[in-house]
C-alpha positions as CSV (number, residue, x, y, z in Angstrom):
1,X,27.8,52.9,-91.1
2,X,27.8,55.6,-93.4
3,X,25.5,53.8,-95.3
4,X,22.7,53.3,-93.3
5,X,22.9,57.2,-92.3
6,X,22.8,58.2,-95.9
7,X,19.3,55.8,-96.3
8,X,17.9,57.6,-92.9
9,X,18.3,61.1,-94.0
10,X,16.8,59.7,-97.2
11,X,13.9,58.7,-95.2
12,X,13.5,61.9,-92.7
13,X,13.8,64.0,-96.2
14,X,11.6,62.1,-97.3
15,X,9.2,62.9,-94.2
16,X,10.5,66.8,-94.2
17,X,8.7,66.9,-97.5
18,X,5.6,64.6,-97.7
19,X,7.6,62.5,-100.7
20,X,6.3,59.1,-99.0
21,X,7.8,57.7,-102.8
22,X,10.8,59.3,-101.5
23,X,9.7,57.9,-97.4
24,X,9.7,54.3,-98.3
25,X,12.2,54.0,-101.2
26,X,14.7,51.9,-99.2
27,X,11.7,50.3,-96.4
28,X,11.1,47.0,-96.6
29,X,7.6,45.6,-97.7
30,X,7.5,43.5,-94.1
31,X,8.4,46.5,-92.1
32,X,7.1,46.9,-89.3
33,X,6.4,50.6,-87.5
34,X,5.7,51.2,-83.9
35,X,5.1,54.8,-81.8
36,X,6.5,54.6,-78.4
37,X,4.7,57.0,-76.1
38,X,5.9,57.1,-72.3
39,X,6.4,54.1,-72.8
40,X,3.6,52.4,-73.9
41,X,2.8,51.7,-78.0
42,X,0.2,53.8,-79.4
43,X,0.6,52.9,-83.0
44,X,1.7,49.2,-84.8
45,X,1.8,49.0,-88.3
46,X,2.7,45.7,-90.4
47,X,3.6,45.9,-93.8
48,X,4.7,48.3,-96.5
49,X,1.0,49.3,-98.0
50,X,-0.3,50.4,-94.7
51,X,3.2,51.9,-94.2
52,X,2.3,54.0,-96.5
53,X,-1.6,54.3,-96.4
54,X,-0.9,55.9,-92.8
55,X,2.5,58.4,-94.1
56,X,-0.1,59.4,-97.0
57,X,-2.9,60.5,-94.3
58,X,-1.2,62.0,-91.8
59,X,0.6,64.4,-93.6
60,X,-3.2,66.2,-93.7
61,X,-2.3,66.8,-90.6
62,X,0.4,69.0,-90.7
63,X,1.5,72.7,-92.5
64,X,4.9,71.5,-92.2
65,X,6.8,69.5,-90.0
66,X,10.7,68.6,-89.7
67,X,12.5,66.3,-87.8
68,X,16.4,67.3,-87.4
69,X,18.4,64.6,-86.4
70,X,21.4,65.3,-83.2
71,X,23.0,62.6,-83.0
72,X,23.8,58.5,-84.6
73,X,24.3,55.2,-82.6
74,X,25.4,52.5,-84.7
75,X,24.9,48.6,-83.3
76,X,24.7,45.6,-85.3
77,X,21.4,45.8,-87.2
78,X,20.2,48.9,-85.8
79,X,21.2,52.1,-86.1
80,X,19.0,54.3,-83.0
81,X,18.6,58.7,-84.1
82,X,17.9,61.2,-81.3
83,X,15.7,63.3,-83.5
84,X,13.9,66.9,-82.8
85,X,10.7,67.6,-84.1
86,X,9.0,70.6,-85.0
87,X,5.7,70.8,-86.5
88,X,2.7,73.3,-87.0
89,X,-0.6,71.8,-86.8
90,X,-3.2,72.4,-89.9
91,X,-5.6,70.9,-87.7
92,X,-6.7,69.1,-84.6
93,X,-5.7,65.8,-83.7
94,X,-6.5,65.8,-80.0
95,X,-8.2,68.0,-77.1
96,X,-5.0,68.8,-76.8
97,X,-3.6,69.5,-79.6
98,X,-5.3,72.1,-82.2
99,X,-4.6,73.2,-85.9
100,X,-2.4,76.3,-85.3
101,X,-0.3,74.4,-82.9
102,X,3.1,74.1,-82.9
103,X,5.4,70.9,-81.8
104,X,8.5,70.8,-80.3
105,X,9.0,67.2,-79.5
106,X,12.7,65.4,-79.0
107,X,13.1,61.7,-78.8
108,X,14.9,58.3,-81.1
109,X,13.8,56.4,-83.8
110,X,15.5,52.8,-83.7
111,X,15.9,51.7,-87.1
112,X,16.4,47.9,-87.7
113,X,18.3,46.9,-90.6
114,X,17.5,43.4,-93.1
115,X,20.9,44.8,-95.9
116,X,20.2,48.1,-97.8
117,X,16.4,48.1,-96.5
118,X,14.6,49.6,-93.1
119,X,12.1,46.2,-91.7
120,X,11.8,48.0,-88.2
121,X,11.6,51.6,-87.6
122,X,10.9,52.7,-83.3
123,X,9.5,56.0,-82.6
124,X,10.2,56.5,-78.9
125,X,9.0,60.3,-77.5
């Protein structure tokens, strides 16, 4: 379980520092990424090339961003990370969220593993 936590910590460290290469270091080529907001899936990404492209695209949305892990919960193939997300927006991303707005969200990220690779990420807020 310590190895999974290390992989997840590396993933979030890459995310926090806008380092997509580091973020994707332990991501499986066939990654499935889901973003669930208010019980509804609003983003589905399949495959490492699409995942990397999306990760690079959203770096332009933020002046700064930080995910802090509050706790881990492990099962056989999954590790759930309870997280706090804070960010400062660089540009308008919707009618509700404008450049200069600060985001403060809580949620969880569920990582499914195949060996030492992340094969699925489900972000829930």
